[in-house]
C-alpha positions as CSV (number, residue, x, y, z in Angstrom):
1,X,-21.6,7.7,13.7
2,X,-22.5,9.3,10.3
3,X,-23.2,7.1,7.3
4,X,-19.9,7.9,5.5
5,X,-17.8,7.0,8.5
6,X,-19.9,3.9,9.1
7,X,-19.2,2.7,5.5
8,X,-15.5,3.1,5.8
9,X,-15.5,1.5,9.2
10,X,-17.1,-1.5,7.6
11,X,-14.5,-1.5,4.8
12,X,-11.7,-1.6,7.4
13,X,-13.4,-4.6,9.1
14,X,-13.6,-6.3,5.7
15,X,-9.9,-5.8,5.1
16,X,-9.1,-7.0,8.6
17,X,-11.0,-10.2,7.9
18,X,-9.1,-10.7,4.6
19,X,-5.8,-10.3,6.5
20,X,-6.7,-13.3,8.6
21,X,-8.2,-15.5,5.9
22,X,-5.2,-17.6,4.9
23,X,-7.3,-19.7,2.5
24,X,-8.5,-16.7,0.5
25,X,-4.9,-15.4,0.4
26,X,-3.7,-18.8,-0.9
27,X,-6.3,-18.9,-3.6
28,X,-5.4,-15.4,-4.7
29,X,-1.7,-16.5,-5.0
30,X,-2.7,-19.5,-7.1
31,X,-4.9,-17.4,-9.3
32,X,-2.1,-14.9,-9.9
33,X,0.4,-17.7,-10.7
34,X,-1.9,-19.4,-13.2
35,X,-3.0,-16.3,-15.1
36,X,0.6,-15.3,-15.5
37,X,0.9,-18.1,-17.9
38,X,-1.7,-16.3,-20.1
39,X,0.1,-12.9,-20.0
40,X,-3.1,-11.5,-18.3
41,X,-1.6,-8.1,-17.5
42,X,-1.1,-7.4,-21.3
43,X,-4.9,-7.5,-21.9
44,X,-5.8,-3.9,-20.8
45,X,-5.4,-0.4,-22.1
46,X,-6.0,3.1,-20.8
47,X,-7.2,5.8,-23.1
48,X,-6.0,3.8,-26.1
49,X,-2.5,2.8,-24.9
50,X,-1.4,-0.7,-23.5
51,X,-1.3,-0.5,-19.7
52,X,0.4,-3.9,-18.9
53,X,-0.8,-3.8,-15.3
54,X,-3.4,-5.6,-13.2
55,X,-6.6,-3.6,-13.1
56,X,-6.7,-4.2,-9.3
57,X,-3.3,-2.4,-8.9
58,X,-4.5,0.5,-11.0
59,X,-7.5,1.0,-8.7
60,X,-5.1,1.0,-5.8
61,X,-2.9,3.6,-7.5
62,X,-6.1,5.8,-8.1
63,X,-6.9,5.6,-4.4
64,X,-3.3,6.5,-3.4
65,X,-3.1,9.4,-5.8
66,X,-6.5,10.8,-4.8
67,X,-5.6,10.5,-1.1
68,X,-2.0,11.9,-1.3
69,X,-2.3,14.3,-4.2
70,X,1.2,14.3,-5.5
71,X,2.2,17.2,-7.7
72,X,4.9,15.0,-9.4
73,X,4.9,11.3,-10.0
74,X,8.1,9.6,-11.2
75,X,7.9,6.2,-13.0
76,X,10.8,4.1,-14.1
77,X,9.9,1.9,-17.0
78,X,7.9,3.4,-19.8
79,X,7.1,0.5,-22.2
80,X,4.0,1.6,-24.3
81,X,3.2,4.5,-22.0
82,X,-0.2,3.4,-20.8
83,X,0.6,3.7,-17.1
84,X,2.1,7.2,-17.7
85,X,-1.1,8.2,-19.4
86,X,-3.2,6.7,-16.6
87,X,-1.3,8.6,-13.9
88,X,-1.4,11.8,-16.0
89,X,-5.2,11.5,-16.4
90,X,-5.6,11.2,-12.7
91,X,-3.5,14.3,-12.1
92,X,-5.6,16.1,-14.8
93,X,-8.7,15.3,-12.7
94,X,-7.0,16.7,-9.6
95,X,-6.3,19.9,-11.4
96,X,-3.2,22.0,-10.6
97,X,0.2,21.6,-12.3
98,X,1.0,18.0,-11.6
99,X,3.2,16.1,-14.0
100,X,4.4,12.5,-14.6
101,X,8.0,11.8,-15.3
102,X,8.7,8.6,-17.4
103,X,12.2,7.2,-17.2
104,X,13.4,4.4,-19.5
105,X,16.7,3.3,-20.9
106,X,15.1,2.8,-24.3
107,X,12.0,4.8,-25.2
108,X,11.2,3.3,-28.6
109,X,10.3,5.8,-31.3
110,X,6.8,4.4,-32.0
111,X,5.9,4.5,-28.3
112,X,7.4,8.0,-27.9
113,X,5.3,9.2,-30.9
114,X,2.1,7.8,-29.5
115,X,2.8,9.3,-26.0
116,X,3.7,12.7,-27.4
117,X,0.5,12.8,-29.6
118,X,-1.8,11.8,-26.7
119,X,-4.1,14.4,-25.1
120,X,-2.4,13.7,-21.7
121,X,1.0,14.5,-23.1
122,X,0.8,18.0,-21.6
123,X,1.3,16.4,-18.2
124,X,4.1,13.9,-19.2
125,X,7.8,14.4,-19.4
126,X,10.1,11.7,-20.8
127,X,13.7,11.1,-19.7
128,X,15.7,8.5,-21.7
129,X,18.6,6.8,-19.9
130,X,19.2,4.1,-17.4
131,X,17.2,4.9,-14.3
132,X,20.3,4.3,-12.1
133,X,22.6,6.5,-14.1
134,X,23.7,9.6,-12.2
135,X,22.9,11.8,-15.2
136,X,19.4,10.4,-15.5
137,X,18.7,10.9,-11.8
138,X,20.0,14.4,-12.0
139,X,17.6,15.2,-14.8
140,X,14.7,13.8,-12.8
141,X,15.7,15.8,-9.8
142,X,15.5,19.0,-11.9
143,X,11.8,18.3,-12.5
144,X,11.3,17.9,-8.8
145,X,12.6,21.4,-7.9
146,X,9.9,23.3,-6.2
147,X,7.5,20.3,-5.9
148,X,5.9,19.7,-2.5
149,X,4.6,16.2,-2.9
150,X,6.5,13.5,-4.7
151,X,5.5,9.9,-5.5
152,X,7.8,7.3,-7.1
153,X,6.9,4.1,-9.0
154,X,9.6,1.5,-9.9
155,X,8.8,-0.8,-12.8
156,X,11.9,-1.2,-15.0
157,X,14.7,-3.8,-14.9
158,X,13.6,-6.2,-12.2
159,X,16.9,-7.6,-10.9
160,X,17.7,-7.2,-7.2
161,X,20.8,-5.0,-7.9
162,X,18.9,-2.7,-10.3
163,X,15.9,-2.2,-8.1
164,X,18.0,-1.7,-5.0
165,X,19.9,1.0,-6.8
166,X,16.6,2.7,-7.8
167,X,15.4,2.5,-4.2
168,X,18.5,4.1,-2.9
169,X,18.5,6.8,-5.6
170,X,14.8,7.7,-5.8
171,X,13.6,7.1,-2.2
172,X,15.0,10.4,-1.0
173,X,12.8,12.2,-3.4
174,X,9.6,10.8,-1.9
175,X,7.8,13.1,0.5
176,X,6.2,12.2,3.8
177,X,2.8,10.5,3.5
178,X,3.4,9.8,-0.2
179,X,4.2,6.4,-1.7
180,X,7.1,4.5,-3.2
181,X,5.6,1.6,-5.2
182,X,7.7,-1.3,-6.4
183,X,5.9,-3.3,-9.0
184,X,6.5,-7.0,-9.9
185,X,7.7,-8.1,-6.4
186,X,5.5,-11.1,-7.1
187,X,8.4,-12.5,-9.2
188,X,9.9,-13.8,-6.0
189,X,6.8,-16.0,-5.5
190,X,6.5,-17.4,-9.0
191,X,7.7,-20.8,-10.2
192,X,11.0,-20.6,-11.9
193,X,9.5,-22.1,-15.1
194,X,7.4,-19.0,-15.5
195,X,10.4,-16.7,-15.9
196,X,12.4,-17.7,-18.9
197,X,15.1,-15.7,-20.8
198,X,15.2,-13.1,-18.0
199,X,18.0,-12.1,-15.7
200,X,15.7,-11.9,-12.7
201,X,13.7,-14.5,-10.8
202,X,13.2,-16.0,-7.3
203,X,16.1,-14.9,-5.1
204,X,17.0,-12.1,-7.5
205,X,13.9,-9.9,-7.7
206,X,12.3,-6.6,-6.7
207,X,11.0,-8.2,-3.5
208,X,14.5,-9.2,-2.3
209,X,15.6,-5.6,-3.1
210,X,12.7,-4.2,-1.0
211,X,13.6,-6.4,1.9
212,X,17.2,-5.3,1.8
213,X,16.3,-1.7,1.4
214,X,13.9,-1.7,4.4
215,X,16.5,-3.2,6.6
216,X,18.5,0.0,6.3
217,X,15.8,2.6,5.9
218,X,13.2,3.6,8.5
219,X,11.4,6.3,6.4
220,X,9.2,3.6,4.7
221,X,6.9,0.9,5.8
222,X,4.9,-1.7,3.9
223,X,1.2,-0.9,3.6
224,X,-0.1,-4.4,4.4
225,X,-3.7,-3.2,4.7
226,X,-3.6,-2.2,1.0
227,X,-2.2,-5.5,0.0
228,X,-4.8,-7.4,2.0
229,X,-7.5,-5.4,0.5
230,X,-6.4,-6.1,-3.0
231,X,-5.5,-9.8,-2.6
232,X,-4.6,-9.8,-6.3
233,X,-1.6,-7.7,-6.9
234,X,1.8,-7.8,-8.7
235,X,3.3,-5.8,-5.8
236,X,3.2,-7.9,-2.6
237,X,5.5,-6.1,-0.1
238,X,5.9,-3.4,-2.7
239,X,3.4,-0.8,-1.5
240,X,5.8,1.4,0.6
241,X,4.4,4.4,2.5
242,X,6.8,7.2,3.5
243,X,6.2,7.8,7.2
244,X,8.8,10.5,7.8
């Protein structure tokens, strides 16, 4: 066995060990629960823009994008635009003509200005409108014309009904071996007192939408190995690989 293969074989064994270690998994869930009270995800930026994601999840996204090499990545939920810029910078490193499509019901003017003035703007397209509105979906589909490898990231309204609608509308765009990532599925596992003044929460979350979606769709499977490797993630059961 050559040294490169040996290294990745060891990594696979590490991940397998983590998948069996219930104590470490429990500690990770406790850590995620407690740092949520401190708005931990808001502490990071990418190339100057707020990212509002866990660094661990962004490393996972880098691994996925490098391995699958999408030529278009669709993200619902724009916020400050940091994640759009992050994905665009990865596509820039890959070369080619890859672009990121950012969809949001309300792209605020100050965020739009910052995104459009950023060096990575050349790889970003913005679509304003509800992500589950037919006109919005039609606009996104136009960008997908002629693209061979499509990835989707869902991170907008986190109610069960909205995420399920997104899954049903955007999953057909995802190509085989690429990913459909549903962020903030961890809301299902958080104490109710952590989620205030929101229309989502335990029992009405992205994770419940994923579970319902998968019961009626055999094109996707949860990448549990990735989840076990990360341990700390906002997307438990949300890393969906397109298998056909």
